[in-house]
C-alpha positions as CSV (number, residue, x, y, z in Angstrom):
1,M,164.0,63.6,137.2
2,L,165.5,66.6,135.5
3,K,165.6,64.8,132.2
4,T,162.0,63.7,132.6
5,A,160.9,67.2,133.4
6,L,162.7,68.6,130.4
7,C,161.0,66.0,128.2
8,I,157.6,67.0,129.5
9,V,158.3,70.7,129.0
10,G,159.6,70.0,125.5
11,A,156.5,68.0,124.6
12,L,154.2,70.7,125.9
13,A,156.1,73.3,124.0
14,A,155.9,71.2,120.8
15,G,152.2,70.7,121.3
16,L,151.6,74.5,121.8
17,L,153.7,75.3,118.8
18,A,151.7,72.8,116.7
19,F,148.4,74.1,118.0
20,F,149.2,77.7,117.3
21,G,150.8,76.8,114.0
22,V,147.8,75.0,112.8
23,N,145.5,77.8,114.0
24,W,147.8,80.3,112.2
25,W,147.7,78.3,109.0
26,M,143.9,77.9,109.2
27,G,143.5,81.5,110.0
28,S,145.6,82.7,107.1
29,G,143.6,80.4,104.9
30,D,140.3,81.9,106.1
31,L,141.6,85.4,105.7
32,A,142.7,84.7,102.1
33,E,139.4,83.1,101.3
34,V,137.3,86.0,102.7
35,E,139.4,88.6,100.9
36,L,138.9,86.6,97.6
37,Q,135.1,86.5,98.2
38,R,135.0,90.2,99.0
39,R,136.8,91.1,95.8
40,L,134.6,88.8,93.7
41,A,131.4,90.2,95.4
42,R,132.5,93.8,94.6
43,E,133.2,92.8,91.0
44,E,129.8,91.3,90.7
45,G,128.0,94.3,92.1
46,L,127.1,93.0,95.6
47,P,126.9,95.6,98.3
48,L,129.1,95.0,101.3
49,E,129.0,98.0,103.5
50,A,126.2,99.5,105.6
51,D,126.4,102.7,103.6
52,D,125.7,100.8,100.4
53,L,122.1,100.3,101.6
54,R,121.4,104.1,101.8
55,P,119.8,105.8,98.9
56,K,122.1,107.8,96.7
57,P,121.6,110.7,96.4
58,S,119.9,111.0,99.8
59,V,116.1,111.7,99.8
60,P,115.2,115.3,100.5
61,D,113.1,116.0,103.5
62,E,110.2,117.3,101.4
63,D,110.1,114.1,99.4
64,N,110.6,111.7,102.4
65,A,107.4,109.9,103.7
66,A,109.3,108.7,106.7
67,I,109.2,112.2,108.3
68,P,105.4,112.6,108.5
69,F,105.1,108.9,109.3
70,R,107.3,109.2,112.3
71,E,105.5,112.4,113.4
72,A,102.3,110.4,113.4
73,L,103.7,107.5,115.3
74,K,105.1,109.7,118.0
75,L,101.5,110.6,118.8
76,V,100.3,107.0,119.2
77,D,103.1,104.6,119.8
78,R,105.8,104.5,122.5
79,T,109.1,104.6,120.6
80,Y,112.0,102.5,121.7
81,G,113.9,104.2,124.6
82,S,111.2,106.7,125.2
83,S,109.7,107.1,128.7
84,V,107.0,109.5,127.6
85,T,103.5,108.1,127.0
86,P,102.2,109.2,123.6
87,P,99.2,111.5,123.9
88,L,96.9,109.3,121.8
89,K,98.2,105.9,122.8
90,K,95.0,104.7,124.5
91,E,92.8,105.9,121.6
92,W,95.1,104.2,119.1
93,E,95.1,100.9,121.0
94,A,91.3,101.0,121.3
95,A,90.9,101.5,117.5
96,T,93.5,98.8,116.6
97,K,91.9,96.3,119.0
98,Y,88.4,96.9,117.6
99,V,89.4,96.6,113.9
100,G,91.5,93.5,114.7
101,T,88.8,91.6,116.6
102,E,85.3,92.9,115.6
103,F,86.1,93.8,112.0
104,G,87.7,92.0,109.0
105,F,87.7,91.8,105.3
106,H,88.6,88.1,104.5
107,P,86.1,86.9,105.0
108,L,84.1,90.0,105.6
109,K,83.4,90.3,109.3
110,V,81.4,93.2,110.5
111,A,79.9,93.4,114.0
112,P,76.5,95.1,114.4
113,G,76.9,98.8,114.5
114,A,80.5,98.6,113.3
115,A,80.4,101.6,111.0
116,Q,79.3,103.9,113.8
117,R,81.7,102.4,116.3
118,I,84.7,102.8,114.0
119,A,83.8,106.4,113.2
120,E,83.7,107.1,117.0
121,L,87.1,105.4,117.5
122,L,88.7,107.3,114.6
123,R,87.5,110.7,115.6
124,P,90.3,111.5,118.1
125,L,92.9,110.1,115.7
126,D,92.4,112.7,113.0
127,R,95.8,114.2,113.4
128,P,98.0,111.1,113.2
129,L,95.9,109.6,110.4
130,E,96.2,112.9,108.4
131,L,100.0,112.8,108.8
132,I,100.0,109.2,107.5
133,R,97.8,110.1,104.6
134,S,100.0,113.1,103.6
135,G,103.1,110.9,104.0
136,S,101.7,108.3,101.6
137,E,101.6,111.0,98.9
138,R,105.3,111.6,99.0
139,P,107.4,109.8,96.4
140,R,110.2,108.2,98.6
141,C,110.7,106.7,102.1
142,D,114.0,106.7,103.9
143,W,114.0,105.9,107.6
144,R,117.7,106.9,107.8
145,R,118.6,103.8,109.7
146,M,121.9,103.0,111.4
147,Y,122.6,99.9,109.4
148,E,126.0,99.7,111.1
149,E,124.1,98.2,114.1
150,G,123.5,95.0,112.1
151,V,120.8,92.7,113.5
152,A,120.7,94.7,116.7
153,M,119.1,97.6,114.7
154,L,115.6,98.4,115.9
155,L,112.7,98.7,113.5
156,P,109.9,100.2,115.7
157,E,107.8,101.6,112.9
158,Y,106.6,98.5,111.1
159,A,104.1,97.2,113.7
160,P,102.3,100.6,114.0
161,M,102.4,101.2,110.3
162,R,100.6,97.8,109.8
163,Q,98.0,98.9,112.4
164,A,97.6,102.3,110.5
165,V,96.8,100.4,107.3
166,R,94.1,98.3,109.1
167,I,92.6,101.5,110.5
168,L,92.6,103.3,107.1
169,A,91.0,100.2,105.5
170,A,88.3,100.3,108.2
171,S,87.8,104.0,107.5
172,A,87.3,103.2,103.9
173,Y,84.5,100.8,104.8
174,V,82.9,103.5,107.0
175,R,83.1,106.0,104.2
176,V,81.7,103.8,101.5
177,E,78.8,102.8,103.8
178,K,78.0,106.5,104.1
179,G,78.0,106.9,100.3
180,D,81.5,108.5,100.1
181,S,83.1,106.3,97.5
182,K,85.8,108.8,96.6
183,G,86.8,109.2,100.2
184,A,86.8,105.5,100.7
185,F,89.0,104.9,97.6
186,A,91.4,107.6,98.8
187,E,91.9,105.7,102.0
188,L,92.7,102.5,100.1
189,L,95.0,104.4,97.8
190,A,96.9,105.6,100.8
191,C,97.2,102.0,102.0
192,A,98.6,100.9,98.6
193,R,101.1,103.7,98.6
194,I,102.3,102.8,102.1
195,A,103.0,99.3,100.9
196,R,105.1,100.6,98.0
197,L,107.0,103.1,100.2
198,L,107.9,100.5,102.9
199,R,109.2,98.2,100.2
200,E,112.0,100.8,99.5
201,E,113.9,99.7,102.6
202,P,116.2,96.8,101.5
203,V,115.8,94.5,104.5
204,L,113.7,91.3,104.8
205,I,111.2,92.5,107.4
206,A,110.4,95.6,105.3
207,Q,109.6,93.4,102.3
208,L,107.4,91.0,104.3
209,V,105.5,93.8,106.1
210,S,104.9,95.4,102.7
211,A,103.5,92.1,101.4
212,M,101.2,91.9,104.4
213,I,99.9,95.5,103.8
214,E,99.3,94.7,100.1
215,R,97.2,91.7,101.1
216,H,95.1,93.6,103.6
217,T,94.6,96.5,101.1
218,L,93.5,94.2,98.3
219,E,91.2,92.2,100.6
220,A,89.6,95.4,101.7
221,Y,89.1,96.5,98.1
222,R,87.6,93.1,97.1
223,A,85.2,93.2,100.1
224,I,84.0,96.7,99.2
225,L,83.7,95.8,95.5
226,G,81.8,92.7,96.5
227,G,79.2,94.8,98.2
228,R,78.5,96.8,95.0
229,P,79.7,94.4,92.2
230,S,78.2,96.3,89.3
231,D,79.4,99.8,90.4
232,P,81.5,101.2,87.5
233,F,83.5,103.4,89.9
234,W,84.7,100.5,92.0
235,L,85.2,98.2,89.0
236,R,87.6,100.8,87.6
237,A,89.2,101.5,91.0
238,G,91.0,98.1,90.9
239,E,93.4,99.0,88.1
240,K,94.3,102.3,89.8
241,L,94.9,100.5,93.1
242,L,97.1,97.9,91.6
243,S,99.1,100.6,89.8
244,A,99.6,102.5,93.1
245,L,101.2,99.4,94.6
246,G,104.2,99.9,92.3
247,P,106.5,97.2,91.0
248,P,106.4,93.8,92.8
249,L,109.0,92.8,95.4
250,D,112.6,92.9,94.2
251,V,114.3,89.7,95.4
252,R,117.8,90.9,94.6
253,R,117.4,94.1,96.5
254,A,116.1,92.3,99.6
255,L,118.8,89.7,99.4
256,F,121.5,92.3,99.2
257,G,120.1,94.0,102.3
258,E,120.3,90.7,104.2
259,V,123.9,90.0,103.1
260,V,125.0,93.5,104.3
261,M,123.2,93.2,107.6
262,M,124.7,89.8,108.3
263,R,128.2,90.9,107.4
264,V,127.8,94.0,109.6
265,S,126.7,91.8,112.5
266,L,129.7,89.6,112.0
267,D,131.9,92.6,112.3
268,K,130.3,93.8,115.5
269,M,130.6,90.4,117.1
270,S,134.3,90.2,116.3
271,S,135.3,92.9,118.7
272,L,134.7,93.5,122.5
273,E,133.4,97.0,121.7
274,G,130.9,95.6,119.2
275,L,129.7,92.9,121.6
276,K,129.1,95.5,124.3
277,E,127.1,97.7,121.8
278,M,124.9,94.6,121.1
279,G,124.0,94.4,124.8
280,F,126.7,92.0,126.3
281,R,127.8,93.0,129.8
282,D,131.4,92.7,131.1
283,E,130.5,89.6,133.1
284,D,129.1,88.0,129.9
285,L,132.4,88.5,128.1
286,V,134.6,86.7,130.6
287,W,134.5,83.6,128.4
288,R,133.0,85.0,125.2
289,R,135.9,86.3,123.1
290,P,135.9,87.4,119.4
291,N,137.2,84.7,117.1
292,A,138.7,86.2,113.9
293,H,139.1,82.8,112.3
294,L,135.5,81.8,112.8
295,R,134.3,85.3,111.7
296,N,136.3,85.2,108.5
297,R,135.2,81.6,107.7
298,T,131.5,82.6,108.2
299,E,131.8,85.7,106.1
300,A,133.5,83.7,103.3
301,I,130.5,81.3,103.4
302,L,128.0,84.1,103.4
303,L,129.5,85.9,100.4
304,R,130.2,82.7,98.4
305,E,126.6,81.5,98.8
306,A,125.2,84.9,98.1
307,R,127.1,85.1,94.9
308,A,126.0,81.7,93.9
309,A,122.4,82.4,94.7
310,V,122.4,85.7,92.7
311,S,123.9,84.0,89.7
312,K,121.0,81.5,89.7
313,L,118.1,84.0,90.1
314,P,115.8,84.1,87.1
315,K,115.8,87.0,84.7
316,D,112.1,87.5,85.2
317,P,111.8,89.3,88.6
318,T,108.3,87.9,89.1
319,D,109.4,84.3,88.7
320,Y,109.4,83.8,92.4
321,E,109.0,80.1,92.2
322,S,112.4,79.7,90.4
323,A,113.9,82.3,92.8
324,R,112.7,80.2,95.8
325,K,114.4,77.1,94.4
326,A,117.6,79.1,93.7
327,L,117.7,80.7,97.2
328,R,116.7,77.7,99.3
329,P,120.0,75.7,99.4
330,H,122.3,78.7,99.6
331,G,120.2,80.3,102.3
332,R,120.1,77.2,104.4
333,T,123.9,76.8,104.1
334,V,124.3,80.4,105.3
335,E,121.8,80.0,108.1
336,E,123.7,76.9,109.3
337,A,127.0,78.8,109.3
338,L,125.5,81.8,111.0
339,G,123.9,79.6,113.6
340,A,127.2,78.1,114.5
341,F,128.8,81.5,114.7
342,F,126.1,83.0,116.9
343,Y,126.0,79.8,119.1
344,A,129.6,80.4,120.0
345,F,128.4,83.6,121.8
346,D,125.0,82.1,122.9
347,A,123.4,85.0,121.0
348,L,120.7,85.6,118.4
349,G,119.9,82.0,118.2
350,S,120.6,78.5,119.6
351,G,122.7,77.1,116.8
352,G,121.6,73.9,115.2
353,G,120.5,73.4,111.6
354,P,118.4,75.6,109.3
355,H,114.6,75.8,109.7
356,G,112.1,75.4,106.8
357,D,113.1,77.0,103.5
358,G,115.5,79.4,105.2
359,P,115.2,83.2,105.4
360,W,116.5,83.8,101.8
361,A,113.7,81.7,100.3
362,D,111.3,83.5,102.5
363,I,112.0,86.7,100.5
364,A,110.7,85.0,97.3
365,T,107.8,83.4,99.2
366,G,106.7,86.9,100.4
367,G,106.9,88.2,96.8
368,A,104.9,85.3,95.4
369,S,102.2,85.7,98.0
370,A,101.8,89.4,97.2
371,L,101.8,88.7,93.5
372,T,99.1,86.1,94.0
373,Q,96.9,88.6,95.8
374,R,97.4,91.0,92.8
375,R,96.5,88.5,90.2
376,I,93.5,87.2,92.2
377,T,92.2,90.8,92.4
378,Q,92.6,91.2,88.7
379,A,90.6,88.0,88.1
380,F,88.0,89.1,90.7
381,V,87.5,92.4,88.9
382,A,87.4,90.8,85.5
383,A,84.8,88.2,86.5
384,L,82.6,90.8,88.2
385,D,82.9,93.1,85.1
386,Q,81.8,90.3,82.9
387,A,79.0,89.3,85.2
388,A,77.8,93.0,85.3
389,K,77.6,92.9,81.5
390,S,76.1,89.4,81.0
391,G,74.4,88.6,84.3
392,S,76.6,85.5,84.7
393,A,80.2,84.7,85.9
394,P,82.6,83.6,83.2
395,C,83.0,79.9,82.6
396,S,86.8,80.0,82.7
397,L,89.6,82.2,84.2
398,P,89.0,85.7,82.8
399,L,92.8,86.5,82.6
400,S,95.2,85.6,79.8
401,G,98.9,85.3,79.4
402,K,101.2,86.1,82.3
403,D,98.5,87.7,84.4
404,G,96.8,84.4,84.8
405,I,99.8,82.4,86.0
406,D,99.8,81.2,89.6
407,P,103.1,82.4,91.2
408,F,103.2,79.1,93.2
409,G,101.7,76.9,90.6
410,S,104.8,75.6,88.6
411,G,103.7,77.5,85.5
412,N,100.0,76.6,85.8
413,T,97.3,79.2,85.8
414,L,95.3,80.3,88.9
415,R,92.5,77.8,89.7
416,Y,89.1,79.1,88.7
417,R,85.7,77.5,88.7
418,K,82.2,78.7,88.1
419,T,79.8,77.7,90.9
420,E,76.0,77.6,91.0
421,D,75.8,81.0,92.6
422,G,79.1,82.7,91.5
423,F,82.8,81.8,91.1
424,V,85.9,80.7,93.0
425,V,89.5,81.8,92.1
426,Y,92.6,80.9,94.0
427,G,96.3,80.0,93.9
428,V,97.9,77.0,95.5
429,G,100.1,78.9,97.9
430,P,103.6,78.2,99.3
431,N,103.2,74.4,99.6
432,G,102.3,74.1,96.0
433,L,99.3,71.8,96.8
434,D,95.8,72.4,95.5
435,E,93.7,72.1,98.7
436,G,90.4,73.2,97.2
437,G,90.6,76.9,97.6
438,P,88.1,78.9,99.7
439,A,85.7,76.7,101.7
440,A,82.2,77.6,102.8
441,G,82.4,80.9,104.6
442,G,85.2,82.2,102.4
443,R,88.2,81.0,104.4
444,N,91.0,79.4,102.5
445,Q,92.0,75.8,103.1
446,G,95.6,74.9,103.8
447,D,98.0,77.2,102.0
448,D,95.6,78.2,99.2
449,I,95.2,81.9,98.6
450,G,91.9,82.9,97.0
451,V,88.4,84.2,97.1
452,A,84.9,82.8,96.6
453,F,82.1,85.1,95.5
454,P,78.4,84.6,95.0
455,I,77.0,86.7,92.2
456,P,73.9,88.6,93.4
457,K,70.7,87.6,91.6
458,K,70.0,91.2,90.6
459,L,73.0,91.0,88.2
C-alpha cells in the first residue's frame, strides 16, 4: 500500500513538474517574442504607449477647438457620469429629431414649412451653436483623452458633434432660403472644419465620424447648389469647402492609434487592478485571472501583424483600395487573436472568428468613402459649371487625372452618364460592384455612392 501510494504521489509530482515546466518554457518563449516585436516596432516608428498618441507639443488652450466644443455640449447633452440635466437638452433633442426625420439632403427631403420650423427650433440654441462655430475656427483639436484606459475609454462627444453638424447644415438651408448665401456658406464651412478637426484624434471611431460628417456636409452643399445651379457664388463655394476639409484620412495614423489602444487594453486586462478599473467586480474575478502568457502571445501577434500591414501600405495615402487589401488579412488575424484573449474573460466580445473585412480594413473603407464624396462633388460642380455656360451637361466625366478615379473602382474612373434631363455620377462603393448608381428619386442602389441631377430647362 505504501509503495503504491508513493508511486501515485511520484506520478502526480512528475505531472505537475511537467505541466509547470512546459508552461514556463512556453511563457519564456512568448516573453522573448513580445520583447522582440516591441524592439522592432520601435525601430520602425510604431507608437506603443498611450502618451505616444498625444500631440507634441501640447495644444495651447487658445488654439484648441475641443474647449468650446465641450462648453457647447455641456449645455445640450448629458455627459457620462453627470447627474445634472443640461439646460438645453430638450431643445437640442427636438431640433435633432426634426432634422433627422423631417429634413434631409440625399435625396433632398423638406417637409412643408421646414424653413420656418427649423428657424424656430434653432432660436433657443444660439449659445451652443455659436460656441461650436467659434470652435470650428480654431486650428487644432485635442480632447485630452486618458488613452491609458484602452477600449474602456469613453468618447461621449462624437454623437452630439454629429448632431451639431446636421443642425448647422439645416441652418445653412434656412439661411439660403432667406437669401443669405454668405451666412449659409459659413455654416457649411463650420461643418467642414469640424470634420477636419475631429480627424486629428488617432482612433478609429474619430476617423469614421469625421468621414460621416464630410458626407453630410457635401450632401448639403450639393443640395443647395442644385437649387441654384447657375449661381456663381455657389459654384465657386465648392472649391473652398473641399479645401476646408483638409487632407484625406490618414490610414497610418488611425492604424497606429488602434494598435496602441489594443496594447493598452491588454495591459489593463493583465492585472487584477486593471480588470477592476474596466468594471469587473470582485465576484467576477473569482475565476477570471490575468494570464501573462496569453497576454504576451496576443501582443506579439498584434505587433507582428501591425508591422507587416504598415510595410505593405501604398506610398499614395489616397490609394485606399490597396490599403484595404493590405490591412484585411492582418487585421483579421489580430481580431481573431484579440477575440480569443477577450473571450478568456468573457469581456468586450464573444470570441469566435473575425467579422467582415475586420476593423483595420474599415479604416481604409472609411477613407475611400469620404474621398468618393469629395470627387463626386468635384464632378457635380464641374458638370453644373459647364451646363451653366453651354446649357447642356457634359457628355463625359468632367474630371481628368487622379481627381476622376473611383477610390473603390480598381483604378477605373467614376461612372458618369448624361441623361435626357441631366446627368448621373457615382462610384461603385465598398463592394466594388457597379449596381447602377442613383435610382429614380436619387437614392443609391446597393453600395454605390453618387448623385443624379436634372438640369433645369432654364439653363
